VEXDORO-853560 format. One record per residue (C-alpha): x, z, y; chain; residue number from 0; residue in three letters. Coordinates in nm, 3 decimals. Layout:
N
MISE  X  Z  Y  A  NUM  ALA
...
This chain:
136
MISE  2.663  -0.226  2.718  A  0  MET
MISE  2.591  -0.257  2.359  A  1  LYS
MISE  2.882  -0.297  2.155  A  2  GLN
MISE  2.908  -0.587  1.962  A  3  ARG
MISE  3.090  -0.690  1.641  A  4  TRP
MISE  3.283  -1.041  1.594  A  5  SER
MISE  3.007  -1.204  1.465  A  6  THR
MISE  2.809  -1.113  1.787  A  7  GLY
MISE  2.581  -0.935  1.613  A  8  GLU
MISE  2.473  -0.535  1.633  A  9  ARG
MISE  2.627  -0.292  1.324  A  10  PRO
MISE  2.332  -0.329  1.070  A  11  GLY
MISE  2.149  -0.632  1.228  A  12  ALA
MISE  2.244  -0.807  0.891  A  13  ARG
MISE  2.124  -0.516  0.681  A  14  LEU
MISE  1.815  -0.509  0.877  A  15  ARG
MISE  1.761  -0.882  0.843  A  16  ARG
MISE  1.813  -0.880  0.457  A  17  VAL
MISE  1.538  -0.567  0.404  A  18  LEU
MISE  1.288  -0.724  0.620  A  19  ASN
MISE  1.340  -1.027  0.385  A  20  GLY
MISE  1.282  -0.816  0.114  A  21  LEU
MISE  0.970  -0.635  0.243  A  22  SER
MISE  0.717  -0.896  0.151  A  23  ALA
MISE  0.816  -0.949  -0.210  A  24  PRO
MISE  0.889  -0.557  -0.265  A  25  LEU
MISE  0.537  -0.493  -0.120  A  26  LEU
MISE  0.361  -0.751  -0.310  A  27  GLY
MISE  0.516  -0.645  -0.622  A  28  ALA
MISE  0.442  -0.295  -0.559  A  29  VAL
MISE  0.042  -0.399  -0.461  A  30  PHE
MISE  0.028  -0.625  -0.780  A  31  THR
MISE  0.157  -0.338  -1.042  A  32  VAL
MISE  -0.085  -0.065  -0.890  A  33  ALA
MISE  -0.354  -0.366  -0.889  A  34  GLY
MISE  -0.298  -0.402  -1.245  A  35  LEU
MISE  -0.292  -0.049  -1.329  A  36  LEU
MISE  -0.665  0.012  -1.198  A  37  HIS
MISE  -0.747  -0.229  -1.542  A  38  PHE
MISE  -0.503  -0.022  -1.743  A  39  VAL
MISE  -0.613  0.323  -1.647  A  40  ARG
MISE  -0.949  0.329  -1.467  A  41  PRO
MISE  -1.047  0.664  -1.564  A  42  ASP
MISE  -0.789  0.751  -1.363  A  43  THR
MISE  -0.882  0.622  -1.050  A  44  TYR
MISE  -1.239  0.654  -1.129  A  45  GLU
MISE  -1.169  1.013  -1.135  A  46  SER
MISE  -1.054  1.050  -0.730  A  47  ILE
MISE  -1.371  0.828  -0.651  A  48  MET
MISE  -1.601  1.046  -0.423  A  49  PRO
MISE  -1.890  1.148  -0.628  A  50  ASP
MISE  -2.136  0.966  -0.403  A  51  GLN
MISE  -2.004  0.660  -0.466  A  52  LEU
MISE  -2.221  0.483  -0.682  A  53  PRO
MISE  -2.095  0.203  -0.960  A  54  ALA
MISE  -1.738  0.372  -0.946  A  55  GLN
MISE  -1.571  0.202  -1.234  A  56  ARG
MISE  -1.650  -0.140  -1.072  A  57  GLU
MISE  -1.519  -0.049  -0.755  A  58  LEU
MISE  -1.212  0.104  -0.917  A  59  VAL
MISE  -1.226  -0.294  -1.035  A  60  TYR
MISE  -1.291  -0.432  -0.754  A  61  ALA
MISE  -1.006  -0.223  -0.518  A  62  SER
MISE  -0.745  -0.341  -0.813  A  63  GLY
MISE  -0.900  -0.669  -0.806  A  64  VAL
MISE  -0.846  -0.650  -0.408  A  65  ALA
MISE  -0.483  -0.469  -0.442  A  66  GLU
MISE  -0.359  -0.739  -0.710  A  67  ILE
MISE  -0.482  -1.013  -0.458  A  68  THR
MISE  -0.329  -0.881  -0.171  A  69  GLY
MISE  0.009  -0.845  -0.343  A  70  GLY
MISE  0.020  -1.160  -0.445  A  71  LEU
MISE  -0.039  -1.315  -0.146  A  72  GLY
MISE  0.249  -1.163  0.054  A  73  LEU
MISE  0.460  -1.312  -0.235  A  74  LEU
MISE  0.419  -1.677  -0.021  A  75  HIS
MISE  0.453  -1.742  0.323  A  76  PRO
MISE  0.171  -1.919  0.368  A  77  ARG
MISE  -0.061  -1.683  0.235  A  78  THR
MISE  0.171  -1.373  0.419  A  79  ARG
MISE  -0.085  -1.331  0.697  A  80  ARG
MISE  -0.396  -1.346  0.540  A  81  TRP
MISE  -0.280  -1.110  0.263  A  82  ALA
MISE  -0.152  -0.893  0.484  A  83  GLY
MISE  -0.490  -0.832  0.679  A  84  TRP
MISE  -0.659  -0.764  0.338  A  85  TRP
MISE  -0.409  -0.513  0.232  A  86  LEU
MISE  -0.502  -0.340  0.539  A  87  ILE
MISE  -0.845  -0.372  0.504  A  88  ALA
MISE  -0.824  -0.235  0.156  A  89  THR
MISE  -0.611  0.047  0.243  A  90  LEU
MISE  -0.845  0.143  0.505  A  91  VAL
MISE  -1.121  0.101  0.252  A  92  ALA
MISE  -0.978  0.358  -0.001  A  93  VAL
MISE  -0.882  0.597  0.229  A  94  PHE
MISE  -1.192  0.802  0.151  A  95  PRO
MISE  -1.068  0.843  -0.196  A  96  ALA
MISE  -0.760  0.985  -0.034  A  97  ASN
MISE  -0.916  1.236  0.167  A  98  VAL
MISE  -1.166  1.344  -0.116  A  99  HIS
MISE  -0.872  1.437  -0.314  A  100  MET
MISE  -0.720  1.666  -0.058  A  101  ALA
MISE  -1.020  1.843  0.064  A  102  VAL
MISE  -1.104  1.888  -0.311  A  103  ARG
MISE  -0.750  2.010  -0.417  A  104  ALA
MISE  -0.905  2.234  -0.651  A  105  GLU
MISE  -1.039  1.941  -0.885  A  106  ARG
MISE  -0.678  1.770  -0.932  A  107  TYR
MISE  -0.463  2.043  -1.048  A  108  PRO
MISE  -0.202  1.786  -1.149  A  109  GLN
MISE  -0.131  1.753  -0.786  A  110  PHE
MISE  -0.010  2.012  -0.565  A  111  PRO
MISE  -0.229  2.038  -0.295  A  112  PRO
MISE  0.033  1.977  0.035  A  113  ALA
MISE  0.105  1.661  -0.172  A  114  ALA
MISE  -0.237  1.545  -0.135  A  115  LEU
MISE  -0.284  1.639  0.256  A  116  TRP
MISE  0.072  1.456  0.277  A  117  ALA
MISE  -0.053  1.171  0.135  A  118  ARG
MISE  -0.287  1.088  0.413  A  119  LEU
MISE  -0.017  1.031  0.687  A  120  PRO
MISE  0.124  0.787  0.395  A  121  LEU
MISE  -0.131  0.496  0.423  A  122  GLN
MISE  -0.049  0.497  0.818  A  123  LEU
MISE  0.288  0.380  0.644  A  124  VAL
MISE  0.171  0.152  0.421  A  125  PHE
MISE  -0.010  -0.028  0.685  A  126  ILE
MISE  0.278  -0.031  0.920  A  127  ALA
MISE  0.490  -0.171  0.611  A  128  ALA
MISE  0.244  -0.424  0.512  A  129  VAL
MISE  0.200  -0.524  0.912  A  130  TRP
MISE  0.575  -0.576  0.949  A  131  ARG
MISE  0.581  -0.771  0.563  A  132  ALA
MISE  0.331  -0.991  0.680  A  133  MET
MISE  0.503  -1.080  1.006  A  134  ARG
MISE  0.813  -1.182  0.803  A  135  ASP
């Protein structure tokens, strides 16, 4: 039998509830800011695009719009579910750029190669975080 506090809740339940309630607004802010950075520093994002992709600047802007749209959508409960699916699709769509960076680490000397490889499974962490936030 699990030990319960006098409130009837398990230890940490209140903290988990508070953190869950913050996940959508926090992720919404993170994605919105990240999306805005695509317009503030497009050269940075363009430099990590796979060479074979056409219209790279336009794709940078499109992914920025996608992140802003999804981020803002996470902020309101009525649009949260739709925004979550949108952001998951966006994270999957930009994954090839992350693989491109890891495989061609010599082109990005400002980043340790291990960090570029570690970034790949972080996409799954972001997807899981968005999944959880969209269900709040």
